[in-house]
N, C-alpha and C positions, 0 to 999 in steps of 0.2 A: 507557356503554361507551367505553373509550379506544381510539381508532384510531391506527395508525401514521400519521405525518405526513410529507409531502414539501413542501419549500419552493417557493413559487410562483416564485421567481427563477430556478429551473432551466429554466423555459419559455424563457428568453432565451439559454440556452446550447445551441448546436446539437448538441453531442455527447450531451446528456442529455435533450433535449426529448421524445424518443420514449418516455420512461418514462410520461408522463402517461396516455395512452389506456388502457393495461393496468392500471396501479395504481389508477385511480379507478373502474374498473368493479366492480360488485357481484359479478360472476362470477369475479373474480380468485381463482385457487385458493389463494393465500397469504393471502387476506383483503383486504377493501377498505381502501384508504388514503384519507386526506383531505389536501386542499391547505391550506397555512397559511403565514403569514409567520414564518420562523424567523431570528433575528438572527445566530446564531453557527454554524449548521450547516445541512445540506441535508436530513437524515433524522432522525426521532426516533421510536423504538419504545418503548412503555411496558414497564417492567421491574417484575415482581412477585417480589421476592426474599424467601426465607424469613427471618424475623427482622427484616426492614426495614419500618418504619412510614412512612418518608419516601417521597414520590412520586418515583420515579426513571425515567429514560429512557436507553436506549442511543442515542447520538447519533453521526452520521457526516457527514463532508463528502465530496463526490464530485469527483474530479479526473481530468482527461484528461492524457496525457503532456505536451502543450504548456503546461499550466498549472503544472507542477511547479516550474519554475525562476523563478517571479516573486516579487516582494516581497509582493504581496497574498496569495499562497498561504501564504507564511511567517507572515503575520499571522493568517490564518484558522486555520492549524494551532495557533498559540499560543493563540488564543481557544478553540478546541475543547479543547485540553489543560487549560486553566484552568477549564473547566466543573466538573470533578470530579477534579482532580489526575491526569488520564490514565486514570481508571477509566471503564468503560462507554462508551468512545469508540473510533472507528476511522476510517481513511481508506480510501475505496473508490476504487481506481485502475483506470481503463478501459485495457485492454491491447490494444485494436484498433490495427492498424498505421497510422501516419501517415507520409506522405512526408517523408523527411529526418530522421526521428527513430527511435531505438531504444527500444522500450518497456521492455526489460530494463534498459538504461542509465538510463532515467528512474526506474525502480523502485530501482536502486542508489543514485542520487543522493538520492532521497527517504529511503531507509534511512539514508544517511550524515547527512542533515539531522536525522533523528530521534535520532541519537546525541548531540546537543548538549543533552540533558536533556528531550526531548519524546517519550519512548518511548511508542508506541501501536501497535496492530496495523495492518497494511496488508492490505486484502482485494482481491485482483486479480480483475477481470472481463474475459472475452474479448469480451463483448457486453452492452449494456444489458438485453437480454432476460433475462440471468441474475440481475439484481439482486434481484428480489423473493424468489426461492427462496434465494439465497445469504445475503442479509441475515437472513431469518427463521431459517435454519439456524444462523448465528452467534449470533443472539438466543437460540435454544434452548440453545446451548452456554453462554452467559452465565448463563442461568436455572438450569442444572444443575451448573455448575462450582463447586467449593468455594473456588477461588482465582481471582483476576482473571486474565483471559487477556492475556498480554503480547505475544504475537506470532502472527499468522496465517500469516506466511510465514517459514520458518526461514532463518537466515543460510546454513546449509549448502546448502539448496535453491537459494538465489540464487547462491552461489559456482559451482555447476555450470553456470550460464548465462554465466559470464565467459569466453567463448571466441568467437573470430571466426566460426567456422563451426558445428561440431557442439558439443553439450554436452560438458563434461568428464566423464571416467569417474569412478567412485567412488574409485579409488585416488588419482588426481590431485586430486580435490576434497578428499580427506582431507589430502593433503600441503599443499595450498594453505591449508587451515584451520589446519594446524599451524604454518606459517611466517608467518602474518599475524595481527595482533591484532584487527583490525576492517576494515571496508571502506575507511576513510580510509587505513589503513596499506597496504592493497592498491593503492589508487590511487597512493600515493607510490612503492611498489615498481615498479609498471608504467610509471611516467613519469619515473624517474630512472635514470641509468646504473648506479649502484651497486645499486639495487633490481632492475633488470632482470637484472643478472648473478646476483643472489641467486636470482631465479626460475629462471633457466637451470640453475643448479647443482642445484636440487632437482627441477624439473619436466622437464628435458630438452627435447625437441622441443615439448612442450605449452606451454612458456613463451612461445613466439612467438605462439601463438593468444591467450593471455591478454593479452600486451602489445599486440597489434594491436587487440583488442577495445576496450581503454581508449583507445588513441590515436585510433581512428577514430570511436568512438561516444559517448565521454564528454567533455564540456567540462570541462577541468581549469582552475580559476581560479588 
């Protein structure tokens, strides 16, 4: 029997170490996992796809917000993507709040990073306790989907969070989607004088909330 696998190196990462007690128990409602040494990823769940004779796995790496902005993370994402050309892989992002960081901004930054040819789903978690059920639900979706899953979090959903205080309304989110080509373009508009004026022309008072969000929460290089 093939068991889902979790990499032993996660034990050394404080944000994720709490996964082990629940996952390795035989009473785990999503099925028992096994600990293993995995070179390119943190999680591996066997895939049995119709018409496929090769042995496949759904693989994922686990990231917390403070890990998103590092060179090592970039290398890990590249290695994960190259496992199977971006198919049957995902990034699990822990969205618990950390002092001095915005989880939404970190997700935006990760989304922008993936636009450079490393497109793969991002699976957000509000707590490590959600991981077993969330991963297995995504796994079931892969097993039943006729086409590869490209995105677990839609760009439009992320756009609604690009506001300093409250989420943007549906109308404002639609406008923002219409006047920007991608998140990189949005960052440019929110951080340049010409772009900021363009946002004000279309979004009115809501433009200041968008501009303030990127100025305060996102590190623009």
